[in-house]
TIROVO-479189 format. One record per residue: residue in three letters; x, y, z of N, C-alpha, C in turn. Coordinates in steps of 0.2 Angstrom, whole numbers, plus 5000, padded with zeros to 4 digits. Each point is the difference from the previous one (the first is absolute). Example, Ala and Ser with C-alpha at 12.3 -4.5 7.8 and 13.67 -1.06 7.14 Angstrom:
% residues 2
ALA506649725039499650065000500450065000SER499850054996500450065001499650055003
END
This chain:
% residues 377
MET450352424684500750034999500549955002ARG499949975006500549955003500049944996LYS499449984997500049944996500350014994ASN500050054997500450014993500850005002ARG500250025005500750005002500249935001TRP499649965003500249935001500049964993ILE499550024996500149974993500650014996VAL500250075001500650024996500649965003CYS500150005007500549975003500049924998LEU499549975000500049934998500249994993LEU499850044996500150004993500850014999ALA500350045003500750025000500449945002SER499849975006500349945003500049944995PHE499449994997499949954995500550014994LEU500150064997500450014995500749985001VAL500350025006500650005002500249925001PHE499649975004500149935002499949954994THR499650024995500049964994500550014995GLY500450055001500650024995499850044995LEU499450035000499850044994500350075001ILE500250025006500450065001500749975003LYS500550024996500749975003500550065000ALA500450005006500650045000500649964997PRO500550034998500649974998500349955005PHE499950025006500349955006499550015005ALA500049955005499650005005500150065005SER500650025001500150065004499750064997ALA500050014994499750064997499250005001ALA499749945000499350005002499950025007ASN500449995005499950015007500350075002SER500350044995500350065002499450064999PRO500150055004499550054999500150044994SER499550014996500050044994500050085002HIS500450034995500050085001499750034994ALA499650055002499750044994500550024995ALA499750014994500450034994500350065002SER500650015000500350075002500750014996SER500150064999500650024997500550035006MET499849995006500550025006500549965000GLN500650025003500649965002499849955004PRO500249945000499949945004500150025007LYS499749975005500150015007500349945003GLU500450015006500349955003499549945002THR499450035002499549955003499849954994GLU500150024994499849954994500649954999VAL500650015002500649964999500149955005HIS500049944999500149945005500649964998ALA500650035002500649974998500149945004PRO500149944997500249945004500750005003LYS500149975005500750005004500649984996GLU499849964995500649974996500350044995LEU499750064999500350054995500650035003THR500550014995500750025002500250064996GLU499650024995500250064996499450054998PRO500150064999499550044998499649984994PHE499450024999499649994994499650064998LEU499749994995499650064997499249985000VAL499650055002499350005000499750054995PRO499749974995499850054995499350035001TYR499850054997499350035001499950054994LEU499450014998499850044995499950075002ALA500350054998499950075002499750044994LYS499750065002499850044995500250075001VAL500150044994500250075000499450044999GLU500050055004499450054999499950024993GLY499449994997499950024993500149954995ASP500349945002500149954996499649935002PRO499649984996499549945003500449945000THR500649994996500349944999500549995006PRO499949945004500449995006500749974997TYR500550015004500749974998500349975006LEU500449954999500349965005500550035004LYS500050005007500550025004500249955005PHE500550015004500249945005500250045007VAL500049965005500350015006500549955002MET500550025003500549955002499949985007VAL500049945001499849975007500549965003SER500250015006500549965003499849935002PRO500449955001499849935001499550005006ALA500150055005499550005006499350034998GLY499950024994499450034998499950075001LYS500650045001500050075001500050034993ILE499650054999500050044993500550055001ILE500550004996500650055000499850064996SER499850004994499950054996499649984993GLY499750054997499749994994500650014995ILE499949974994500550014995499849994993ASP500250044995499849994993500649964997ILE499849954996500449964997500050004993PHE500650004996500050004993500149934998SER499549984996500149934997499549994995GLY500249954995499549994995499649935001GLY500249975006499749935001500049995008ALA500049945002500049995007500650025004ILE500050035006500550035003500449945004THR500650005000500449965004500550045004THR500149985007500450045004500749985001ASN500249944996500749995000500449995006PHE499749985005500350005007500449945001LYS500650015003500549955001500550025005ASN500249965005500550015005499950075004GLY499450015002499950065004499750074996TYR500150004994499850064996499649984994GLY499650054997499749994994499950074997TYR499750004994499950064996499450004995ILE499850054999499450014995500150064995ASN499850004994500150054996499450055000THR500150065003499450045001499950064995TYR500450014995499950054995500549984994GLY499750024994500449994994499750034994ALA500450054998499850044994500650044997TYR500050004993500550044997500749985002GLY500249945001500749985001500250015007HIS499550015005500250015007499549955004SER500249985005499749955005500150025007GLU499649985004500150005007499849945004TYR500549975004499949945004499950015007ALA499649975003499950005008500349945003ILE500550015004500449945003499650005007PHE499949935002499749995007500349955004ASP500050005006500249955004499549955003ARG500149955004499549955002499550045004TYR500150065003499550035004499650054996ALA500150004993499750044995500250085000ASN500650015004500250074999500350014993MET499850064997500250014993500450064999GLN500450004995500450054997500050004993LYS500050064997500050004992500650024997ILE500149974994500650014996499850024993PRO500250064998499950024992500649964996VAL499749984994500549964996499950024993ASN500549994996500050014993499749944997ASP499550014996499649944996499849955006THR500149944998499849955005500649955002TYR500650035000500649975002500050005008PHE499849945003500050005007500049925002TYR500449995005500149935002500149995007HIS499749955004500249985007500549955000LEU500650025002500649965001499949955005ASP500050025006499849955006499950055006LYS499649975005499950045006499950074999GLU500450055003499850074999500450034994TRP500349964996500350034994499650004994PHE500150054996499650014994500550034994ALA499849994994500450034994499550044996TYR500250064998499650044996500450044996TYR499750044995500350044995499750075000PRO500250045004499650075001500150054994ASP500550004997500150064995500349974994PRO499750014994500249984994500650034997ASN500250065003500550054998500749975002ASP500049985007500749985002500149934999GLY499549964999500149934998500349955006LYS499950025006500349975006499449965003ILE500149945002499649965004500150025007ARG499450005004500150015007499849945004PHE500349985006499849955004499750045006TYR499449995002499750035005499949965007ASN500150025005499949975007499450025003ALA499549965001499450035003500050015007VAL500649975004500150015007500350075001THR500550014997500450075000499750054996LYS499649984995499750054996500550044996LYS500549974998500550034996500249954994SER500250044994500249974994500749994999VAL500249954997500849994999500149994992ILE500450044997500249994993500649955000PRO499949944997500549955000500650024996GLY500649975002500650014996500149974993PHE499449974998500049974993499350004997GLU500049984994499350004997499949934998PRO499549975004499849934999499649974994GLY500150044995499649984994499350025001PHE499850055004499450025001499750054994PRO499449994998499549965003499949934998ASP500449984995499849934998500149955005THR500650005004500149945005499550015005ILE499850065003499550005005499349994998ASN499950024994499349984997499949925000ASN500549974997500049935000499949965006LEU500350035005500049975007499350025003ALA499750054998499350025003499549964996TRP500149984994499549964996500149935004MET500549975002500149945003499850005007ASN500050065003499850015007500549975005VAL500650014999500649965004500250065005THR500349975005500350045005500750014999VAL500350075001500750024999500350025006ASP500649985002500450025005500250074999PRO499850065003500250064998500750025001HIS500449965003500750015000500449964995HIS499749954997500349964994499550014994ILE500050054996499650014995500249964993PRO499549974997500249974994500150054994PHE500549994996500250054995500149964994LEU500050034994500149974993500650024998ASP500549964998500650024997499950004992GLY500150064997499950014993500449964996LYS500649995002500549964996499949934999THR499849975006499949925000499349995000ASN499550045001499349995000499849955006LYS500550005005499949965006499850055006LYS499749975005499850045006500549985006GLY500150065004500449995006499750045006LEU500350015005499850045006500450055002LYS499850065002500350065003499750035006GLU500550035004499850045005499750074998LEU499750035005499750074998500650044998THR500649995002500650044999500249994993GLY499849954997500349984993500549945000LYS500249985006500549955001499749934998THR500349964996499749944998500149955005THR499549975002500049945005499949944997CYS499849994994500049944996500150024993PRO500549974997500150014993499549984995PRO499950034994499449984996500249934997PHE499649955002500149934997499349974999PHE499550025003499349964999499550044995ASP499649964997499550034996499450025002GLU499849985006499350025003500050005007TYR499850065003499950005007499349995003LEU500049955005499349975002499850035007GLY500550045003499750035006500549995006TYR499850035006500449995006499649985005SER500249965005499649975005500549975005GLU499950025007500449975005500750004999GLY500350054997500750014999500349964994ILE499549974996500249964994499850044994HIS500450014995499950034993499949944996ARG499450004997499849944995500150024993VAL500549974997500150024993500049944995LYS500050014994499949944995500550014994ASN500349954998500450014994499649964994GLY499950044995499649974994499350015001SER499749994994499250015000499749955004PHE499450025002499549965004499449994997VAL499650054998499450004996500250014993VAL499849954996500150014993499449994996SER500050034994499449994996500249984993GLY499549984996500249974993499349994996LEU500149974995499449984995499949935000SER499449985000499849934999499449994996ASN500049984994499450004996499850074999ASN500550044999499850074999499650045005LYS500149975006499750035006500650015005LYS499950065004500550025004500049965007PHE500549985003500049965006500550035005TYR499949985006500550025006500249945003ALA500649995003500249955004500650025004LEU500149955005500650015005500649964997MET500650045000500649964998500550015005ASN500449955002500550015005500750024996LYS500550025004500650034998500449954995LYS499849945000500349954995499750004993GLY499450045000499650004994499549954999LYS499849965005499549955000499350035002VAL499549994996499350025002499849965005ILE499850035006499849965006499250015002SER499750034995499250005002499649994993ALA499449995001499550004994500050064996LYS499850004995499950074996499450035002TYR500050075001499450035002499950064995VAL499450025000499850064996500350075003TYR500150005007500350065003500349985006LEU500650035002500449995007500250075002LYS499950005007500250075003500249985007PRO500650035002500349995007499550045005THR500049975006499650035005500550025006TYR499850045005500450025005500349955005ASP499749945000500249945004500449954996ASN500350034995500549964996499749944996GLN499450004999499649954996499850034993PHE499549974997499850034993499349994999LEU499750054998499349994997500049974993ALA499649954999500149964994499349994997VAL499950024994499449994996500049954995SER499649955000500049954995499350004996GLN500149974994499449994996499849935000LYS499349995001499749945000499450004995PRO499749944998499550004995499450055002ASP499950015006499450045002500250075002GLY500650024999500250075002500750005003TYR500150065003500750025003499949995008TYR500549975003500049995007500750035003LEU499950035006500550035004500249965006THR500749995001500249975006500750035002LYS500349975005500750025002500549945000ILE500650014998500549955000500650035003ASN500449955002500750025004500550004995ALA500650015002500650014996500249934996LEU499749955003500149934997499549984995GLY499550054999499549984995499449975003LYS500049985007499549975003499450045002GLN499449984999499450045002499950005007THR500050065003499950015007499350025003LEU499650014995499350025002499649934999PRO499649985005499649944999499550004995PHE499850064997499550004995500250054995SER499650004994500150064995499450045000ILE500150064998499550054999499850014993LYS499449994998499850014993500050084998LEU500350024995500050074998499550024994ASP499850065000499650024994500550004994SER499749984994500449994994500350074998LYS499750055002500350074998500450035005GLU500249965005500550025005500750034998ASP500250065002500750024998500449975006PHE500449954998500449965005500550045003SER500350054996500550045003499850045006LYS499350015001499850045005499849965006ILE500149945000499849955006500650015005SER499850015006500550015006499849955006TYR500450005004499949965006500350035006MET499650015006500150045006499749965006GLY500449995005499849975006499749934998ARG499449994999499749944998499550004994VAL500050064997499550024995500450004993PHE499649974995500250014993499550064997TYR500350054997499550054997500350034994ASN499650054997500250044995499850075001ASP499950054996499950075001499350015003THR499549954998499350015001499749955005LYS500349945001499649955004500549955003ILE499749975005500449945003499949944996LEU500549964998499949944996500049945004GLY500350005006499949945005500450015006VAL500049965005500350005006500449935001ASP500650005002500449945000499849955005ASN499650035006499849955005499349985000ASN499650034996499349994999499750024993ARG499949954996499850014993499350035000GLY499650005006499350025000499950085001LEU500650035002499950075003500050054994PHE499650055000500050064995499849974993THR499649965000499849974993499450044997PHE499750045004499450044998500250064996PRO499650034995500250064997500250065004HIS500650034999500250065004500550044996ARG500250055003500550044997500550015006LEU500749994998500550005005500250085001LEU500050025006500250075001500750015003SER500249965005500750005002500149935003ILE500749995001500249945003500750015003THR500149965006500650005004500249935001ASN500549995004500249935001499549965004GLU499550045003499649975005499250014998THR499950054997499350024999499850024992VAL499450004999499750024993499450055001ALA500050054996499450045000499649994993ILE499449995000499649984994499350045000GLU499850014994499350034999499649944997TYR499449995002499649954998499250025001THR499649974996499350015000499649945003GLN499650015005499649955003499350025002ALA499549964997499350025001499950074998ASN500250014994499950074996500350065004LYS500549985005500350065004500849994999THR500350064999500750004999500450015007TRP500549965001500450005006500750004999ILE500450045004500750005000500249965007SER500449955000500249975005500849985000VAL500249995006500749985001500049935004PHE500449954997500149945003500749985001THR500249955004500649975001500149954994HIS500649984999500149954995499649935001THR499849995007499749945002499250015000GLY499850064998499350014999499650045006LYS500450025005499750035006499850084998GLN499450025001499950064998500250065005ILE500350054998500350055004499550065000TYR499850024994499650064999499549994995THR499450035000499550004995499650065000ARG499850024994499550065000499750004993GLN499350015001499650014994500250074996VAL500050004994500250064996499450024995ALA499950065000499550034995500450014993ARG499649994995500350014993499550054997
END
């Protein structure tokens, strides 16, 4: 009996050291495995590194009595690794926590024109806000904008510290203006809100009382940071046709094209651009700055069927609704087949198969494993 055990141990060691059995990262191979389970994750399974500064999500598969099909649930975890609470999340793809300047939010429910959003701080303390449709936006720090009732047509500005809503003394072009800012993921000073002037089609700034603090004169609002409002006069991203093919490029306010032509361009939260180019062997993704210069030291090859409009960038990771496309500081990370479950500015949660077993794991953007569990299908 002992002889058989020694043979099994030697065989297992041989397979690991020869590389026939591989974990996605070295840390995964050294972590204790947990039995397939639909129970909520335990704090003893979560190993949060000290460098984390914001809450993150740990997914797991849960089952309902009488239904054999498991479904995805999450727990919110503080940067110190403390599990705050379980949460159901409404989403058709990978979950993003949209955390910036001390607060974040996630969509927890959506049906029949109504939604619910959970706001959380850096310690993962949560509060939920009912919203009409999906009109919800994080202005900055503890301030949020939302549209609660389609009947009165009034936007609300919510303060997560006082837990009170304020109706501004003006209508800032909501939901169009706010939705555009949300798409660009820019920061807004809650005391100087961008508004669209219907007569001139220009944008300006107003206080919550409705008093104009900046007359409408600019075409695009690029965000607020350290007391400075970044605005732009004239178009920046332009598109056109060349040989019957659509292209995108950067143009300065003098009308001069200052970048190469790309298949697709999209602004990022750090005031740069995701840029997709076409080469003889396929499509490639990189980043460029406002001067049209490439800032990523390499390009990421994309699937020929990739929907470029769904590509995003958060923290250090390029991703779409279903998978990680690349990491800006290490082109070798997360290159194995996987499904992206959630992403924050510092972490990613993925599902993958290894040695005919399915795992759900959470990693930092630098590849440190925080959590792993085998799941049953």
